[in-house]
N, C-alpha and C positions, 0 to 999 in steps of 0.2 A: 108635380111641377112646382119649382120654387118661385116665390114672389121675387120681385126686383130687389127688395130689401134683403130677403133671405139669401139671394144670390150674391149680393155684395158682402154679406157676413161670411158666406162660405168661401168666397175668394180671399178675404182677409185671413181666414183660418188657414187656408192652403199656403198663403204667403209666409206664415210664421214657421212652416215646416212641422207644425204639431199634428200628430195623427191621433185619431180617436182612442185607441187602446192605451195611449200614454197620457191622455189629457188630464184625467183626475190626479194621476201621480205627479204631473208637473205642477198642478194647482196646489197640491199638498206640500210639495217641496218649496213653493213660493211662500206659502202661508206659515208652515211649521219649520222652525229652525231651532232644534234643541240646543240649549246653552252649554257652556263649558262644564258646568257642574254635572249635568246629565251625562255628557260624553266621558267625563272622568270616571264615572261609575262603571263604564264598559271597557276601560283600557285593557285590562287583562283578559276579559271574557272574549273580546273580539279576536285576540290572538289565539285563544284556545279553540274557538269555533272555526276559525278560518286558517288553521295551520297549513303549511305548504303540503300540497298533494291531497287536500281534503275538500269535500263539498258539504253543504249544510242544507238539511230539509227542516223547515220550520213547521212545527205542529202546535196549533193552538187548541187547548182542551179546556173549555169553560163548563163547569158544572153549575146546576141551578143553585140559587142562593141558599135555599132551605137545606140543601144537601151538605154544604160545607161551612155554613155560617150559623151562629146562634142569633136568633131574632133578626133574620134577614140582614146580618152584618152589623147590627147595633152593639152586640156584645162580644165581637171577636170570632175567630174561627172555632169550629167545633173540635173537640177531642174525639177522633174517630177510632173505633176498634179495628182490629185486623180484618174482621168480616166486612165492615163498612168500606175499608180501603179496597178490598177485593171487589166489592160491588162497583166502586168507582172505576176500577180497571176494566170491568166488563162494559160499562157505559162507554169508556174511551176506546174500546177495542176496534171499532170501525175506522177511527182516525189513525190508530197505530198500524192497522193492516194496510191502510192506504199508503202510509209512509213507507212501509216495507215493500209494497208493490212498486212504488216509484223508484226506490233504491234498486230493486231487482231489474227493473225495465231499463232505466236510464244510466245507471252509474256502475261501471264494471271496474274490477281491480285493474291497476293498483290504486285507484282512488279510494280514499278512506271516507266513508259516509258518516256524518254525525247528525244526530237529531237534536234540534233545539226545542225543548219542551217549555211552552209558556202556558201556565195554568193558574187558576184561582184557588188551588188547594195545595198547601204546603205538604200535607200527608202524601198526596199523589205524587208530587214532585220527588219526594224522598224515595217513594216506592219505585219510581222509574229508574232512579240512580241505582238502587239495589238490584233491580232486575236486569238492566242493560249495561251497567258499569260505565266504562269510559265512552261508550257510544253516545250516551246522553249528555248534553250540555244544558245547564240552566243557570239562571242568575241566583245569587244567594239571598235575594230579597224575600221577606215574608209578605204574602199577599194581604192587601187591605181592601176593605169594601169602600167604594167611592162615595156611597151615600153617607157613611159615617164620617168620612173625611170632609165632605161638603158641609155637614151639620156643624162640625167643629170650626170650620173656616168662617162661618157666618154667626157663630154663637158669641154673644157679648160676655159670656162667662168663661170662655176658653182662655187658658193662660198662655203666655208667650211660649212656654215649653211645649204645650200641646200643639199650637199653631206651627211651631218650628218642626215638630215631628211629622205633622201632616204635610208640610212642604217637602220634606225628605221623602215621604211615602209617594207623593205625586211624582217627584223626580224619578223614583224607582219604577213607577208605573210607565212613565215615558221611556225610561231606559230599556225596559222589557220590550216595549213596542218598537223602539229604534233598532235594537239588536235583531228582533224578528224580521225587520225590513231588509236586513243584509243577507238573508238566506237566498239560496239558489232556487229552491222550490218551496211551495207552501201547501200545507194541508189545513184547511180552515173550516170551521163550523159556520152556523148562521150568526155571525157576530161582526159588528162593524169594527171592533178593535183590531182583529187580525186582517180583515179585508182592506182596511185603510193602510195597514202596514204593507200588505201585498201590492197595493197600488203605488205606494211610496217607493217600492223597490224598482219600479219601471221594468218589470219582467212579466209582461202580460201573458206569455205562453207557458208560465210555470206555476199557475195557481190551480189547485184542485179542491173542489168543495165536496164534502160528503154529508151534506145535510139530509140527503135522502138515504144515506146508508150505503151508497154505491160509489165506487171510485174506479175510474178508467185511466190507467197510466198513459194511454195514448190520446186521451181527450181532455186537455186543460179546459177549465170553465171559460165561457165567453165573458169578457170583462163587462159587457153591458148588462148581462144577466146578473153578474156578481154585484154590480152597483145598485140593482133594483130589488135585491132580495136579502138585505141584511136586517138585523134587528135593531140597529142603532148603536151608538157608542155607550 
């Protein structure tokens, strides 16, 4: 039973036309407005991802920091051997299998399905292009660790060139996120980065989480559960 005050707020919410599955996405769209510089980074990529007759499945694959970064990101990305890249592919397999099951279940020819791969490993990104060829779309940006960027931003010793490079890196980070939000379906891990992008898309019945290693193409994740089970940004 709602209190009188709760009832008044519920009535106000209904009057706006806003529905719960879309609420967080609408809030994000109100608060987050990527600028022209960010959108310019995506001009050609959006056309590639959303070519006529195609649909896009966004797949976010985030590896643990120690796996792909030297010193938890302080010294840049690791140089990985072929064997280490193969191990990354094994870790990512449940997410890729989920994307394939969505493609098989929902999208029939003549639709052309493309996978947007968003990841914190440049080596893995290149491996996906090699394995899947034109099926995979990704941005040309080199992943950077946000902790390192933040340290530079507040350091009194950072040169203007370093700060400018970090601003560019942040713009690329937002551009990745924004491009992910344009996809038609989403395969997301336990990460607030991709989950907020999925909310931003306003497609509440198109988000599939495989944090338990299980993916049901008939069962998109409940948006309320999605909001309560992320790892943060």
